[in-house]
NUPAMI-62385 format. One line per field, with one value per residue (C-alpha): residue number from 1; residue in one letter; x, y, z. Coordinates in steps of 0.05 Angstrom, whole numbers. Example, Ala and Ser with C-alpha at 12.3 -4.5 7.8 and 13.67 -1.06 7.14 Angstrom:
<pts>
k c(1,2) .
r c(A,S) .
X c(246,273) .
Y c(-90,-21) .
Z c(156,143) .
</pts>
This chain:
<pts>
k c(1,2,3,4,5,6,7,8,9,10,11,12,13,14,15,16,17,18,19,20,21,22,23,24,25,26,27,28,29,30,31,32,33,34,35,36,37,38,39,40,41,42,43,44,45,46,47,48,49,50,51,52,53,54,55,56,57,58,59,60,61,62,63,64,65,66,67,68,69,70,71,72,73,74,75,76,77,78,79,80,81,82,83,84,85,86,87,88,89,90,91,92,93,94,95,96,97,98,99,100,101,102,103,104,105,106,107,108,109,110,111,112,113,114,115,116,117,118,119,120,121,122,123,124,125,126,127,128,129,130,131,132,133,134,135,136,137,138,139,140,141,142,143,144,145,146,147,148,149,150,151,152,153,154,155,156,157,158,159,160,161,162,163,164,165,166,167,168,169,170,171,172,173,174,175,176,177,178,179,180,181,182,183,184,185,186,187,188,189,190,191,192,193,194,195,196,197,198,199,200) .
r c(M,R,E,P,W,G,G,D,R,S,S,R,D,M,H,A,S,Q,T,S,T,D,A,A,V,I,R,A,S,R,L,D,P,A,V,F,G,V,V,F,D,R,H,W,V,R,I,H,R,Y,C,V,V,R,A,G,P,P,G,E,D,V,A,A,E,T,F,R,V,A,F,D,R,R,S,D,Y,D,G,R,D,D,A,A,P,W,L,Y,G,I,A,T,N,L,L,R,N,W,F,R,S,A,S,R,G,E,R,A,L,R,R,S,A,G,H,P,V,G,D,E,L,E,D,A,L,E,R,A,E,A,Q,R,M,G,P,E,L,A,A,V,L,G,R,L,T,A,D,E,R,E,A,L,L,L,H,A,C,G,E,L,T,Y,D,Q,I,A,R,A,T,G,V,P,I,G,T,V,R,S,R,I,H,R,A,R,T,R,V,R,A,H,L,D,T,L,E,L,T,H,D,H) .
X c(171,113,69,-6,-14,30,39,89,138,128,37,60,102,54,9,63,66,-2,-43,-23,-68,-60,-147,-139,-91,-124,-200,-144,-123,-195,-186,-117,-89,-21,-23,-31,40,34,7,69,119,94,77,122,182,144,83,146,185,132,109,190,198,137,144,215,238,152,144,173,105,64,81,72,10,-18,-3,-47,-99,-104,-105,-156,-200,-187,-265,-277,-229,-249,-233,-190,-131,-74,-83,-20,-79,-119,-54,-28,-108,-103,-24,-42,-104,-52,-2,-49,-81,-9,11,-54,-16,44,9,-14,25,70,23,6,83,79,30,60,115,75,95,19,-11,-56,-39,-93,-86,-79,-21,3,-8,40,101,101,104,153,192,209,214,274,263,271,227,185,171,147,108,79,56,0,-69,-62,-102,-50,1,-19,-36,20,55,12,45,119,134,91,91,16,-21,-81,-126,-92,-93,-165,-179,-131,-166,-240,-253,-259,-200,-215,-205,-137,-112,-132,-97,-36,-28,-45,10,48,38,45,115,146,131,150,231,235,216,282,327,303,334,392,419,430) .
Y c(246,275,310,313,370,407,477,526,528,608,596,552,579,645,602,560,642,674,599,575,504,456,457,526,492,441,481,528,470,469,529,520,457,475,493,421,422,457,405,355,390,393,317,279,266,233,198,172,150,111,77,58,37,-16,-33,-15,5,-15,33,104,71,73,141,175,138,177,241,230,195,260,293,263,271,341,352,309,333,344,411,410,450,386,340,302,236,237,233,177,143,137,122,55,42,32,-6,-57,-68,-74,-122,-166,-150,-186,-245,-254,-265,-306,-362,-372,-370,-429,-477,-461,-492,-544,-526,-527,-455,-483,-412,-355,-288,-248,-294,-273,-205,-204,-256,-195,-131,-175,-198,-128,-111,-151,-211,-176,-121,-186,-235,-180,-140,-209,-227,-166,-164,-120,-71,-59,-61,-17,36,22,35,108,129,98,117,167,202,211,227,192,232,237,165,158,218,155,95,120,98,138,154,103,36,69,87,6,-15,17,-2,-79,-80,-40,-91,-155,-111,-107,-170,-208,-167,-195,-255,-247,-208,-280,-311,-274,-282,-355) .
Z c(-148,-189,-152,-181,-163,-203,-205,-190,-130,-113,-99,-53,-17,-14,23,69,100,99,117,183,185,140,140,114,53,35,24,-10,-59,-78,-112,-130,-135,-128,-53,-35,-34,34,67,19,51,105,118,76,127,176,132,98,152,182,112,97,186,174,98,91,17,-19,47,-6,-59,-1,18,-32,-61,19,-15,-79,-47,10,-51,-91,-22,1,-14,37,90,156,171,229,228,238,179,200,239,167,131,170,176,96,106,159,106,53,91,122,35,24,71,45,-20,0,33,-25,-65,-24,-26,-85,-94,-36,-71,-142,-105,-77,-1,44,51,112,151,172,119,193,204,142,145,213,184,116,167,209,154,146,225,235,281,349,347,306,356,397,356,335,401,391,363,291,326,392,340,291,355,378,307,307,380,365,298,274,328,338,404,436,404,331,330,352,288,242,252,264,347,408,446,511,458,439,509,518,455,462,542,523,473,524,578,533,499,582,588,530,540,605,580,534,595,632,575,567,638,640) .
</pts>
């Protein structure tokens, strides 16, 4: 992957060792764009995993786009020490756009093939994401609202704390707690149903 911030590795290494927080690195990258590579090095693996778990192989492009967008918007960064929630917020928005685009393409293909297209956009988004996660997980996640699913996946796949999820999604921490609680309750109920079905 070609990094938009370019520069040489020695400049990045110097800032990585001298600067302990993402906020300081991002501030420094405003004067020396190559320094932004430190943020990439620190967060790529987790952002990439989150995007690929949610979107399959196209998630790699979404992860790369996350860092490009972050680089372009680095002057707007809020200055908090850890950039992970900010990056996950960008990735989540890009994933949402990717699923919308994929479902629009699916609906267009269905229309061109003469198949009825009566689903709401949200149902199509859920189907697009579910197809990439496997049937059992898709069935469980399909019972959640989009907001509950997003919060649960940020917590489970992104390994974010509730506070970080609140920052990533721009909602109060109490809302995050409620969404994750509802999501877990629904997932448990669905899994209990599956166990009862398999026992008989």
